[in-house]
C-alpha positions in Angstrom: 0.0 0.0 0.0 1.4 3.4 -1.0 -0.9 6.0 0.3 -0.3 9.5 -1.1 0.7 12.0 1.6 -1.0 15.4 1.7 -1.4 18.1 4.3 -5.2 17.4 4.5 -4.6 13.7 5.0 -2.1 14.5 7.8 -4.6 16.9 9.4 -7.4 14.3 9.3 -5.3 11.5 10.7 -4.2 13.8 13.6 -7.8 14.7 14.4 -9.0 11.1 14.5 -5.9 10.3 16.6 -7.3 12.8 19.2 -10.6 11.0 19.3 -12.9 9.3 16.8 -15.1 11.8 14.9 -17.2 12.3 11.8 -16.1 14.2 8.7 -18.1 17.4 9.4 -16.5 17.7 12.9 -13.0 17.3 11.3 -13.6 20.1 8.9 -15.2 22.2 11.7 -12.1 21.7 14.0 -9.7 22.6 11.3 -11.5 25.9 10.8 -12.0 26.6 14.5 -8.3 26.0 15.2 -7.3 28.2 12.2 -5.6 25.2 10.6 -7.3 26.2 7.4 -4.4 28.6 6.9 -2.2 25.6 6.2 -4.7 22.9 5.1 -7.2 23.6 2.3 -10.7 22.6 3.4 -12.5 25.2 1.4 -14.3 22.4 -0.5 -16.0 19.9 1.8 -15.8 17.3 -0.9 -12.0 17.3 -0.6 -12.4 16.2 3.1 -14.7 13.3 2.1 -12.5 12.2 -0.8 -9.5 12.2 1.5 -11.4 10.2 4.1 -12.4 7.7 1.4 -8.7 7.3 0.4 -7.6 6.9 4.1 -10.4 4.4 4.7 -9.6 2.4 1.5 -5.9 2.3 2.5 -6.6 1.1 6.0 -5.3 4.2 7.8 -8.7 4.9 9.4 -11.7 2.6 10.1 -15.4 3.2 10.6 -16.1 3.1 14.3 -19.8 3.5 13.9 -22.6 5.8 12.9 -24.4 8.4 15.0 -27.4 10.6 14.6 -28.1 13.7 16.7 -31.6 15.1 16.8 -32.7 16.6 13.4 -29.3 15.8 11.9 -28.4 13.3 9.2 -26.7 10.1 10.2 -22.9 10.6 10.4 -20.1 8.0 10.1 -17.5 8.2 12.9 -14.0 7.3 12.0 -11.0 6.2 14.1 -7.3 5.8 13.5 -5.9 2.3 12.9 -2.5 1.0 14.0 -1.3 1.3 10.4 -2.7 4.9 10.3 -0.8 5.8 13.4 2.5 4.5 12.0 1.9 6.1 8.6 1.1 9.4 10.3 4.4 9.3 12.3 6.4 8.5 9.2 4.7 11.3 7.2 5.3 13.8 10.0 9.0 12.8 10.2 9.4 13.2 6.4 7.5 16.5 6.2 9.6 17.9 9.1 12.9 16.7 7.9 12.8 16.9 4.1 12.1 20.1 2.2 9.5 19.4 -0.5 9.7 20.7 -4.0 6.6 22.8 -4.3 5.3 25.0 -7.1 3.6 28.1 -5.6 2.1 30.7 -8.0 4.2 33.8 -7.0 7.6 32.5 -8.0 6.1 31.3 -11.3 4.7 34.8 -11.9 8.1 36.3 -11.1 9.7 33.9 -13.6 7.5 35.3 -16.3 7.4 38.9 -15.2 8.0 40.2 -18.7 4.4 39.0 -19.5 3.3 42.4 -18.2 4.5 45.9 -18.9 6.8 47.1 -16.1 4.2 49.6 -14.9 1.6 46.9 -14.7 4.0 44.6 -12.8 4.8 47.5 -10.4 1.1 48.2 -9.7 0.4 44.5 -9.1 3.4 44.2 -6.7 2.2 47.3 -4.8 -1.2 45.5 -4.3 0.7 42.5 -3.1 2.6 44.7 -0.6 -0.7 45.9 0.8 -2.0 42.3 1.1 1.2 41.1 2.8 1.1 44.0 5.3 -2.5 43.2 6.1 -1.7 39.5 6.5 1.3 40.2 8.7 -1.0 42.3 10.9 -3.5 39.5 11.1 -0.9 37.0 12.0 0.5 39.3 14.7 -3.0 39.6 16.2 -3.5 35.8 16.1 -0.2 35.2 17.8 -0.8 37.8 20.5 -4.3 36.4 21.2 -3.1 32.8 21.0 -0.2 33.4 23.4 -2.7 34.4 26.1 -4.1 30.9 26.4 -2.3 28.4 24.2 1.1 26.6 24.7 3.6 27.6 22.0 3.5 24.2 20.3 0.0 25.1 19.0 1.3 28.4 17.5 4.4 27.3 15.7 2.8 27.1 12.3 1.5 30.7 12.8 5.0 31.8 13.8 6.4 30.1 10.6 3.7 31.7 8.4 4.6 35.1 10.0 8.3 34.6 9.2 7.5 33.6 5.6 5.2 36.6 5.1 7.8 39.0 6.7 10.5 37.6 4.4 8.3 37.9 1.3 7.3 41.4 2.3 11.0 42.4 2.5 11.7 40.9 -0.9 8.7 42.5 -2.6 9.5 45.9 -1.1 13.1 45.6 -2.4 11.8 44.5 -5.9 9.3 47.4 -6.0 12.1 49.8 -5.1 14.3 48.3 -7.8 11.5 48.6 -10.4 10.9 52.3 -9.4 14.6 53.0 -9.7 14.9 51.3 -13.1 17.3 48.7 -11.8 15.0 46.0 -13.0 13.5 46.6 -16.4 12.5 44.9 -19.7 11.0 45.6 -23.0 7.4 44.4 -23.1 7.1 42.0 -26.0 3.7 40.3 -25.7 
């Protein structure tokens, strides 16, 4: 069995390791705990598809079904022994080995001449505003979280803050270089 690792699969395995639960509760907890900043649960269907894959691969099992008043019947899942071992291996790999990822921003930078320099500058200024707002939000989340959470539950937010701060510094410098004419190109498209 070669189960495909994903951030969502890891999140779901961690949740059922805490206690058996149904899919809707898993999605709810990810959002309540602000883990949807690092795990994409925008589409409920992706949660159900991942659960089906974990179930098929024997990493989780059906514990039973439950029905609360006026609610549909819900299947409750629990972690299997194989799931626990797989989760530990995935976590060790994800923590120890940098993954080759393909985010959109570096791809856009790679093809910057697809815009006129003025258009690129305007778009990057918008990005600066978004990054500054995101940094402020993360600072607020960290300040609030530190009042009642142990640091271990904030480390991903600390990491996100560091990444946003680094990107903010880079984009500021690039905007300055574009304004000064140190980075330029002839628009050819």
